[in-house]
C-alpha positions in Angstrom: -11.7 28.5 -49.3 -9.6 26.1 -47.1 -10.4 22.4 -46.3 -11.5 23.4 -42.9 -14.0 26.0 -44.3 -15.6 23.5 -46.8 -16.0 21.1 -43.9 -18.0 23.7 -41.9 -15.4 24.4 -39.3 -15.5 28.2 -38.0 -11.9 29.3 -38.2 -12.7 32.4 -36.2 -14.3 30.4 -33.2 -12.5 30.8 -29.9 -11.9 27.0 -29.5 -10.1 26.7 -32.9 -8.1 29.9 -32.3 -7.1 28.5 -29.1 -6.2 25.2 -30.6 -3.9 26.7 -33.1 -2.3 28.9 -30.9 -1.6 25.8 -28.8 -0.2 23.9 -31.6 2.1 26.7 -32.6 3.4 26.8 -29.0 4.5 23.4 -29.4 6.8 24.3 -32.3 10.4 24.1 -31.4 11.3 27.7 -32.3 8.6 29.1 -30.2 9.5 26.8 -27.2 13.0 27.9 -27.4 11.8 31.5 -27.4 9.9 31.1 -24.2 12.7 29.2 -22.6 14.9 32.1 -23.3 12.6 34.7 -22.2 12.4 32.7 -18.8 16.1 33.3 -18.5 15.7 37.0 -19.0 12.4 38.1 -17.4 11.6 36.5 -14.0 9.3 39.5 -12.7 6.0 38.4 -11.2 3.8 39.7 -13.9 5.6 37.8 -16.6 5.8 34.9 -14.7 2.2 34.8 -13.8 1.2 35.1 -17.4 3.6 32.3 -18.4 2.2 30.0 -15.7 -1.4 30.6 -17.1 -0.1 29.6 -20.6 1.4 26.7 -19.4 -1.9 25.6 -17.5 -3.9 26.4 -20.7 -1.5 24.0 -22.6 -1.9 21.4 -19.9 -5.7 21.3 -20.3 -7.8 18.7 -18.7 -5.4 15.8 -19.7 -2.6 17.1 -17.3 0.0 14.2 -17.2 -0.5 13.3 -20.9 0.0 17.0 -21.8 3.0 17.3 -20.0 4.5 14.3 -21.6 3.5 15.2 -25.3 4.2 18.9 -25.3 7.7 20.1 -25.7 7.5 23.2 -23.5 5.9 21.3 -20.6 8.1 18.2 -20.6 11.3 20.6 -20.8 10.0 22.6 -17.8 9.4 19.3 -15.9 13.2 18.8 -15.8 14.5 22.1 -14.9 14.7 22.4 -11.1 15.2 26.0 -10.9 11.8 26.5 -12.8 10.1 24.1 -10.3 11.6 25.7 -7.2 10.4 29.3 -8.6 6.8 28.0 -9.1 6.6 26.6 -5.9 8.0 29.7 -4.2 5.2 31.5 -6.3 2.5 29.0 -5.0 3.6 29.3 -1.4 3.6 33.1 -1.5 0.2 33.9 -2.8 -1.9 35.5 -0.2 -5.3 37.4 0.1 -6.2 40.1 2.4 -8.7 39.4 5.2 -11.5 41.5 6.8 -9.1 42.5 9.5 -6.5 43.9 7.1 -3.9 40.8 7.5 -2.9 38.7 4.7 -3.6 34.8 4.7 -1.7 32.6 2.5 -4.0 30.9 -0.1 -2.3 27.3 0.6 -3.4 27.9 4.2 -6.9 28.5 3.0 -7.0 25.5 1.0 -5.4 23.4 4.0 -8.3 24.5 6.3 -10.7 23.6 3.8 -12.0 27.1 3.1 -13.3 28.3 -0.1 -11.2 30.8 -1.7 -12.9 33.9 -3.6 -13.3 33.5 -7.1 -10.2 35.8 -8.1 -7.9 33.9 -5.8 -9.0 30.5 -7.0 -8.3 31.7 -10.5 -4.7 32.6 -9.2 -4.0 29.7 -7.2 -5.4 26.6 -9.2 -3.4 27.1 -12.5 -0.1 27.4 -10.6 -0.5 24.7 -8.0 -1.9 22.3 -10.8 1.1 23.0 -13.0 3.7 22.3 -10.0 1.9 19.1 -9.2 1.8 17.9 -12.8 5.4 19.0 -13.6 7.0 17.7 -10.4 5.1 14.3 -10.7 6.7 13.9 -14.0 10.1 14.9 -12.8 9.7 12.3 -10.0 8.9 9.6 -12.2 12.5 9.8 -13.9 14.4 10.2 -10.8 15.8 6.9 -9.5 16.2 6.4 -5.9 20.1 6.8 -6.0 19.6 10.6 -7.5 16.5 11.2 -5.1 18.6 10.5 -2.0 22.0 11.7 -3.4 22.2 14.8 -1.3 21.6 12.6 1.9 20.8 15.7 3.8 23.5 17.9 2.5 23.7 20.0 -0.8 20.9 19.2 -3.1 21.6 17.1 -6.3 21.5 18.8 -9.7 18.6 16.8 -11.1 16.5 17.6 -7.6 14.6 20.6 -7.4 14.5 20.3 -3.5 16.8 19.1 -1.0 15.4 16.3 1.2 15.0 18.7 4.2 13.0 21.1 1.9 11.1 18.1 0.6 9.7 17.5 4.4 8.2 20.8 4.4 6.8 20.4 0.8 5.2 17.1 1.7 3.6 18.4 4.8 2.1 21.4 2.9 0.7 19.1 0.0 -0.5 16.6 2.5 -2.5 19.5 4.3 -3.9 21.0 1.0 -5.1 17.5 -0.2 -7.0 17.1 3.0 -8.4 20.5 2.9 -9.4 19.9 -0.6 -11.6 17.0 0.4 -13.9 19.6 2.1 -14.3 21.4 -1.1 -14.9 18.3 -3.0 -17.5 17.1 -0.7 -19.1 20.4 0.7 -21.6 20.7 3.5 -24.9 22.3 2.5 -24.5 26.0 3.4 -27.6 28.1 4.3 -28.5 30.8 1.9 -28.6 33.3 4.7 -24.9 32.6 5.6 -23.9 33.3 2.0 -25.9 36.7 2.0 -23.9 37.5 5.1 -20.7 36.8 3.4 -21.7 39.0 0.6 -22.5 41.9 2.7 -18.8 42.1 3.6 -17.6 41.8 0.1 -17.1 38.1 -0.1 -17.7 36.9 -3.5 -19.8 33.4 -2.9 -21.7 33.1 -6.2 -20.1 30.0 -7.4 -19.1 28.3 -3.9 -21.1 25.2 -4.5 -21.7 25.0 -8.1 -21.1 21.7 -10.1 -18.5 23.3 -12.2 -16.7 24.7 -9.1 -16.6 21.3 -7.3 -15.4 19.6 -10.3 -12.5 22.1 -10.4 -11.6 21.2 -6.9 -12.0 17.5 -7.5 -9.5 17.8 -10.4 -7.3 19.6 -8.3 -7.3 17.1 -5.5 -6.5 14.3 -8.0 -3.3 15.9 -8.9 -2.3 17.0 -5.4 -3.0 13.6 -4.1 -1.2 11.8 -6.7 1.9 13.7 -6.2 1.5 13.2 -2.3 1.4 9.4 -3.0 4.5 9.6 -5.1 6.5 11.2 -2.2 4.9 9.0 0.4 6.2 5.7 -1.8 9.7 7.4 -1.9 9.6 7.7 1.9 8.2 4.2 2.4 11.3 2.6 0.5 13.8 4.8 2.2 12.7 7.3 4.9 13.4 11.1 4.7 10.8 12.1 6.8 10.5 11.8 10.7 8.1 9.2 12.1 4.6 10.3 12.3 5.2 13.1 9.7 2.4 11.8 7.3 -0.2 11.6 10.0 -3.1 14.1 9.6 -2.9 16.3 12.9 -6.6 17.4 13.0 -8.3 14.5 11.2 -10.7 12.4 13.1 -11.9 9.6 11.1 -14.9 7.6 12.4 -15.7 4.8 10.3 -18.8 3.3 11.8 -19.9 1.5 8.6 -16.6 0.6 7.1 -18.3 -2.2 4.9 -20.8 0.1 3.4 -18.1 2.6 2.7 -16.1 0.1 0.6 -19.2 -1.1 -1.1 -19.7 2.5 -2.7 -16.0 2.3 -3.4 -16.5 -0.9 -5.5 -19.5 0.5 -7.2 -17.5 3.6 -8.4 -19.9 6.3 -7.4 -20.4 8.5 -4.3 -24.1 9.9 -4.0 -23.3 13.4 -3.3 -22.1 16.5 -5.1 -19.1 14.6 -6.4 -20.6 11.6 -7.9 -19.1 12.2 -11.4 -15.6 12.3 -9.7 -13.7 9.5 -11.5 -11.1 8.8 -8.8 -13.3 6.2 -7.6 -12.5 3.1 -9.4 -15.5 1.4 -11.1 -15.5 -2.4 -10.8 -19.3 -2.9 -11.0 -21.9 -0.8 -12.5 -23.2 2.6 -11.3 -26.6 0.8 -11.2 -25.6 -1.0 -8.1 -24.4 2.0 -6.2 -28.2 3.2 -6.6 -29.3 0.3 -4.6 -26.9 1.3 -1.7 -27.7 3.5 1.2 -26.5 7.1 0.5 -23.1 8.2 2.3 -23.0 11.4 4.3 -20.7 14.0 3.5 -18.3 13.0 6.3 -18.4 9.3 5.4 -17.7 10.3 1.6 -14.6 12.4 2.9 -13.7 9.3 5.1 -14.0 6.9 2.1 -11.7 9.3 -0.1 -9.1 9.4 2.6 -8.9 5.4 3.1 -8.8 4.9 -0.5 -6.7 7.8 -1.7 -4.6 8.9 1.3 -4.7 5.9 3.8 -1.3 6.9 5.2 -2.6 9.9 7.0 -4.6 7.8 9.3 -2.5 6.0 12.1 -1.7 2.3 11.1 -3.6 1.0 14.4 -6.9 2.8 13.4 -6.5 1.2 9.9 -5.9 -2.3 11.5 -9.1 -1.8 13.3 -11.2 -0.9 10.4 -9.5 -3.9 8.6 -10.6 -6.2 11.5 -14.2 -4.4 11.3 -14.6 -5.1 7.7 -13.5 -8.8 8.2 -15.9 -9.2 11.1 -18.8 -7.6 9.2 -17.9 -10.0 6.4 -18.0 -13.0 8.7 -21.5 -12.2 9.8 -22.6 -12.2 6.3 -21.1 -15.6 5.7 -21.9 -17.3 9.0 -25.1 -15.6 9.4 -26.7 -15.7 12.8 -24.6 -18.8 14.0 -22.2 -17.6 16.9 -21.0 -21.0 18.1 -18.1 -22.5 16.2 -19.7 -26.0 16.0 -23.1 -24.7 14.6 -24.0 -23.8 11.1 -22.2 -24.1 7.8 -18.6 -25.3 8.0 -15.8 -27.0 6.0 -14.9 -30.5 7.2 -11.7 -31.7 6.0 -9.6 -34.9 6.7 -5.6 -34.2 6.3 -2.9 -36.6 6.5 0.2 -35.2 8.2 2.7 -36.5 5.8 0.7 -35.3 3.0 -0.4 -32.0 4.4 0.1 -29.9 1.2 -1.1 -32.6 -1.1 -4.4 -33.1 0.7 -5.1 -29.5 1.4 -4.4 -28.6 -2.5 -7.0 -31.3 -3.5 -9.6 -31.0 -0.7 -9.5 -27.1 -0.4 -9.8 -26.4 -4.3 -12.3 -23.9 -5.5 -14.1 -26.9 -7.1 -14.4 -28.7 -3.8 -14.7 -25.7 -1.5 -15.7 -22.4 -3.3 -16.2 -20.7 -0.1 -13.3 -20.7 2.2 -14.7 -17.9 4.4 -16.7 -20.4 6.1 -15.5 -21.9 9.3 -13.1 -24.9 8.8 -12.8 -27.9 11.1 -9.8 -30.4 10.5 -9.5 -33.9 11.4 -5.9 -34.9 11.5 -4.5 -38.4 10.4 -1.0 -39.1 12.2 2.0 -40.7 10.4 0.8 -44.1 11.5 -2.5 -43.6 9.7 -4.7 -43.2 12.7 -7.1 -40.5 13.5 -5.8 -38.1 16.0 -7.8 -37.6 19.3 -9.6 -34.4 19.8 -12.5 -32.1 18.4 -11.3 -29.2 16.4 -12.9 -26.2 18.2 -10.6 -23.8 16.1 -7.2 -24.6 17.5 -6.4 -27.5 15.4 -7.4 -25.6 12.3 -5.0 -22.6 13.2 -2.3 -24.8 13.8 -2.8 -26.8 10.5 -3.0 -23.6 8.5 0.1 -22.4 10.0 1.9 -25.4 9.2 0.6 -25.5 5.6 1.7 -22.0 4.8 5.1 -22.9 6.0 5.0 -25.7 3.4 3.4 -23.4 0.7 6.2 -21.0 1.1 9.3 -23.3 1.6 11.7 -22.7 -1.2 12.6 -26.1 -1.4 8.9 -26.9 -2.8 9.7 -24.7 -5.7 6.7 -22.0 -5.8 9.0 -19.4 -4.1 12.4 -18.1 -4.1 14.5 -16.0 -1.8 16.4 -12.7 -2.5 19.8 -12.0 -1.0 18.1 -11.2 2.2 16.2 -14.4 2.3 12.9 -12.7 1.6 10.3 -14.6 -0.6 8.9 -13.9 -4.1 7.3 -16.1 -6.6 9.7 -18.5 -8.6 10.2 -17.4 -12.3 10.6 -21.1 -13.2 7.5 -22.4 -11.6 5.9 -22.9 -15.1 8.6 -25.3 -16.1 8.4 -27.1 -12.8 4.7 -27.5 -12.3 2.2 -28.2 -15.1 -0.7 -26.6 -13.3 1.5 -23.9 -11.5 -1.5 -21.2 -11.8 -3.8 -23.4 -9.7 -1.1 -23.8 -7.1 -0.5 -20.0 -6.8 -4.2 -19.6 -6.8 -4.4 -22.0 -3.9 -1.4 -20.5 -2.0 -3.0 -16.9 -2.4 -6.3 -18.2 -1.0 -4.6 -20.0 2.1 -2.5 -16.7 3.0 -5.8 -14.8 2.5 -7.6 -17.3 5.0 -4.8 -16.5 7.6 -5.7 -12.8 7.2 -9.3 -13.4 7.4 -8.9 -15.4 10.7 -6.6 -12.9 12.1 -3.5 -15.3 12.4 0.0 -14.1 12.3 2.3 -16.2 10.2 6.0 -15.4 10.1 6.6 -15.5 6.3 9.0 -12.8 5.1 8.2 -11.4 1.7 10.3 -9.3 -0.6 9.1 -5.7 -0.6 8.7 -5.5 -4.4 6.5 -8.8 -4.3 4.2 -7.2 -1.8 4.0 -3.9 -3.7 2.9 -6.1 -6.7 0.2 -7.5 -4.8 -1.0 -4.0 -3.7 -0.7 -2.2 -6.8 -4.2 -0.8 -8.0 -4.0 -0.8 -11.8 -1.8 -3.6 -12.6 0.9 -5.9 -10.7 3.9 -3.9 -12.4 6.3 -2.0 -10.1 9.1 0.2 -11.4 13.0 0.1 -11.6 13.3 1.4 -8.1 12.3 -1.9 -6.5 15.1 -3.8 -8.4 17.4 -3.2 -5.5 15.2 -5.3 -3.2 15.4 -8.4 -5.9 18.9 -7.9 -7.3 21.0 -5.0 -5.7 24.1 -6.0 -8.0 22.1 -5.6 -11.2 20.6 -2.4 -10.0 23.9 -1.1 -9.4 25.2 -2.1 -12.7 22.3 -0.3 -14.4 22.9 2.9 -12.4 26.6 2.7 -13.6 25.4 2.3 -17.2 23.3 5.3 -16.8 26.3 7.6 -15.8 28.8 5.8 -17.9 30.9 8.5 -19.8 32.5 6.2 -22.2 31.3 4.9 -25.6 28.3 2.6 -24.4 28.1 0.8 -27.9 31.6 -0.7 -27.1 30.1 -2.5 -24.0 28.6 -4.9 -26.4 25.2 -4.9 -24.8 22.0 -5.7 -26.6 18.2 -5.9 -25.8 18.3 -9.4 -24.7 18.5 -11.3 -21.3 20.3 -14.5 -20.6 18.7 -17.0 -18.2 20.6 -19.7 -16.7 18.0 -21.9 -15.0 17.7 -25.6 -14.4 21.0 -26.2 -16.1 19.8 -24.4 -19.5 20.9 -21.3 -21.1 18.1 -19.3 -22.6 18.1 -15.9 -24.4 15.1 -13.6 -23.8 14.6 -10.6 -26.0 13.5 -7.5 -24.0 11.7 -6.1 -27.3 10.9 -7.6 -30.6 14.2 -8.0 -32.5 16.2 -7.0 -29.3 18.9 -9.2 -30.3 19.8 -7.0 -33.3 19.7 -3.8 -31.4 22.9 -2.5 -29.7 22.6 -0.6 -26.5 23.8 3.0 -27.1 24.0 6.3 -25.6 20.7 7.3 -27.0 18.7 4.2 -26.0 20.4 3.0 -22.6 17.6 4.5 -20.4 15.1 2.3 -22.5 17.3 -0.5 -21.9 17.7 -0.1 -18.2 13.8 0.1 -17.9 13.1 -2.9 -20.0 15.4 -5.1 -18.2 14.2 -4.2 -14.8 10.7 -4.6 -16.1 11.6 -8.2 -17.4 13.1 -9.2 -13.7 10.4 -7.5 -11.7 7.1 -8.0 -13.8 7.3 -10.1 -17.0 9.2 -13.0 -15.6 6.7 -13.4 -12.9 3.4 -11.9 -14.2 1.3 -15.0 -14.2 2.5 -16.3 -10.8 1.6 -12.7 -9.2 -1.7 -12.5 -11.1 -2.8 -16.0 -9.9 -1.7 -15.4 -6.3 -3.6 -12.1 -6.1 -6.7 -13.5 -7.4 -6.5 -16.4 -4.9 -5.8 -13.7 -2.0 -8.7 -11.6 -3.5 -11.1 -14.6 -3.2 -10.9 -14.4 0.5 -9.7 -10.6 1.2 -11.1 -7.7 -0.6 -7.8 -6.1 -2.1 -9.4 -2.6 -1.7 -9.1 -3.5 2.1 -5.4 -4.3 1.8 -4.5 -1.2 -0.1 -5.2 0.8 3.0 -1.7 -0.3 3.7 1.6 0.1 2.0 3.8 -3.0 1.4 5.8 -2.7 4.8 2.7 -2.4 6.8 1.1 -5.3 5.0 4.2 -7.3 6.0 3.2 -6.3 9.6 -0.4 -7.3 9.0 0.6 -10.8 8.0 3.6 -11.5 10.3 3.2 -8.9 13.2 5.4 -6.2 14.1 9.2 -6.4 15.3 8.3 -4.5 18.7 9.3 -5.5 22.2 6.8 -7.9 23.8 4.8 -6.4 26.6 4.8 -8.7 29.5 2.6 -6.8 31.5 -0.2 -6.8 28.6 0.5 -10.5 28.2 -0.2 -11.1 31.9 -3.2 -9.2 32.0 -4.7 -11.0 29.3 -3.9 -14.7 30.2 -6.2 -17.0 31.7 -5.5 -20.0 34.1 -6.8 -23.6 34.8 -6.0 -26.7 36.5 -6.0 -25.0 39.8 -3.8 -22.2 39.0 -4.7 -18.5 39.5 -3.3 -15.1 39.3 -1.8 -15.3 43.0 -0.7 -19.0 43.0 3.0 -19.1 44.1 3.9 -21.0 40.7 2.2 -18.2 38.6 3.9 -15.5 40.5 7.4 -17.0 40.1 6.6 -17.7 36.5 5.9 -14.0 35.8 8.9 -12.9 37.6 11.2 -15.2 35.6 9.7 -14.2 32.3 10.1 -10.5 33.1 13.7 -11.1 33.7 14.2 -12.8 30.1 15.9 -10.8 27.3 13.9 -9.9 24.3 15.1 -12.9 22.2 14.2 -15.4 25.0 10.7 -13.8 25.5 10.1 -14.1 21.7 11.0 -17.8 22.0 8.5 -18.2 24.9 5.8 -16.7 22.9 6.4 -18.8 19.8 6.6 -21.8 22.2 3.0 -20.9 23.4 1.4 -19.6 20.2 3.6 -20.6 17.3 4.3 -16.9 16.5 7.2 -15.0 18.0 5.5 -11.7 17.6 2.8 -10.1 19.7 -0.7 -9.4 18.3 -0.8 -6.1 16.2 -3.3 -4.6 18.8 -2.2 -6.1 21.9 -2.9 -9.5 23.6 -6.6 -8.8 24.1 -7.0 -9.5 20.4 -5.4 -13.0 20.7 -7.7 -15.8 20.3 -7.8 -17.9 22.1 -6.3 -16.1 24.9 -2.9 -17.5 26.4 -4.0 -20.4 29.1 -1.6 -21.4 31.7 -2.6 -24.9 32.9 -1.4 -26.9 35.9 0.6 -29.8 34.5 1.3 -31.6 37.8 4.6 -32.2 39.6 8.0 -30.7 38.8 9.4 -34.1 37.4 7.7 -33.0 34.1 9.0 -30.2 31.7 6.8 -27.4 30.6 4.9 -28.2 27.3 2.3 -26.3 24.9 -0.3 -27.0 22.4 0.1 -23.9 20.3 -3.3 -24.9 18.5 -5.2 -23.7 21.8 -2.1 -21.4 22.9 -2.1 -23.5 26.0 0.9 -23.5 28.2 1.1 -26.7 30.6 3.4 -25.5 33.4 4.2 -27.9 36.1 4.2 -26.8 39.9 7.9 -26.0 40.7 9.4 -25.6 44.2 11.4 -22.4 43.2 11.8 -19.9 40.9 15.4 -21.0 40.0 14.0 -24.6 38.9 11.0 -23.2 37.1 13.5 -21.0 34.9 15.7 -23.8 34.3 13.1 -26.2 33.1 11.3 -23.5 31.2 14.4 -22.5 29.3 15.2 -26.0 28.6 11.7 -26.6 27.2 11.6 -23.4 25.0 15.0 -23.9 23.4 14.1 -27.5 22.6 10.9 -26.5 20.4 7.4 -28.0 20.4 5.7 -30.3 18.3 2.6 -30.1 16.2 0.5 -32.8 17.2 -2.1 -32.4 20.2 -0.6 -33.0 23.6 
């Protein structure tokens, strides 16, 4: 009697037998035999059986199985096999009532339920493809991924970039179609009987087991789609608008309620057990929320799993709706800026950062979402005239953020392209550096919360860390945005054909900071471990991880926590890191003078038909783009137009009569106010206006 028999294990049970068979398939000899068979037998029956074996090996743990099983991990790096598998997936078809054949991927893309026998064909192969190709992409560096640059395919790439465009389109449509199967509408029994009468098998269309199968498939397909989209974000290989869903009409009338369900981690429909929704509070909290409709559940999944299929402008509108809803909760029924709960702060101009850091700390002001009124003290120590109706606060916050992110202050550094990221040496420079990063994160969050554009250029990898869902870590492909020379050298090491050990590298990194040299180990005992051909890939990833993640881990964590204190991070995760930069700073798009004119106001005797106003707009329309941006910055302190047009600018641009022409035009950026004297001619107006905007404007109230 064996040990298993003594312990009461039935060695003849199907579960035990299957488990033993799968273990045998992980042995080197059998793996080699199966791989040899692939080279000799490529007929459809053999390949279909082989795909089912691989799917069985993969089980429910998918990615972990691919990494741990020799056969699957080998197949993931066989481009020929991946292409063959994709062709099989794309070629599967089923006969229709009319006698024509319909591709199964087209059925899934339309959200139509395949018959049971067809589902049993498509699910194993599509799941296997997504799992294997996803692992393959994780090991491909960007230089390999883009190596063909539109010509012949790289030997490590299963598809050329041109082919990938079609692959991504199919996978995008399938993932959207699967949403209709994971969140099915209630089907009337008479409809099912009608389908059965023409030979359609509908017995398992909406069972919990069937829905869970589609949920698992959606998780795998959408993960691969997100991976490919991330590549396209770093360096585009698809045309503009490629990722947008063609037939998706997303109506998020209750965006706040949608994201409350997301935070609760539960959808109150047939897919409530689907683990793709992150749990941050208990399921019991979800029970207190009003249930979502099927359409709302689908919309929520799109916004959290595949947001890039929704146009950027629509997501910005949803983001702003979320903030408006949040403000209503914080401000209650008070609509006027001067009524209701507010934060009142006295700030000295020459101690802008220091005063703000102290008085707006979490201890003094735990809720920065409230309205804020600023009283400024000038450089002479006197209170400045004027009551803050919102404009002084906005300019104060704009100047404060410029100070926060000034590299000379020490909290942030710049890359070779003068893009900002947190300073790795901040912990040496500041004893309480964590509090400072938390404060700066809150201030940036406040700017987003108040729909303020601030021209602060961040490094792409830094924003990607802020948007990361599960941790703040990014991979080696982001190293090029931080240190392109190091990235280039690591790629050279990867393909170095000489004796790697002779390069004299070990698992350490040397830091020369603040006049001191410090050696850091990339792994325990790294100083005693030489970099060789066998471990160079690990060295590459550890060095990239040190530079991108370990060095600035705490800085990013505290900055992210401060930002999350004002803005829900799930809202920001509707955007990729390039879109987040646009959300913070505005888009580099031409300024629409017509739109600007339609949404401008006039005061002091000016109106749309006043001769000076007519001359002003005629002169401005003749400016080149650079000068138009200078003018917009002169008036609003930001050279970029509002994301959704000038109708969103608050307060709107106001052109006020500033008297006779012996004065220069001036501006109060806190109120978006242009003070324009009456000029005799358009020529004089142009000359004086150009002189004024090229000289810049001050911060204090005019």
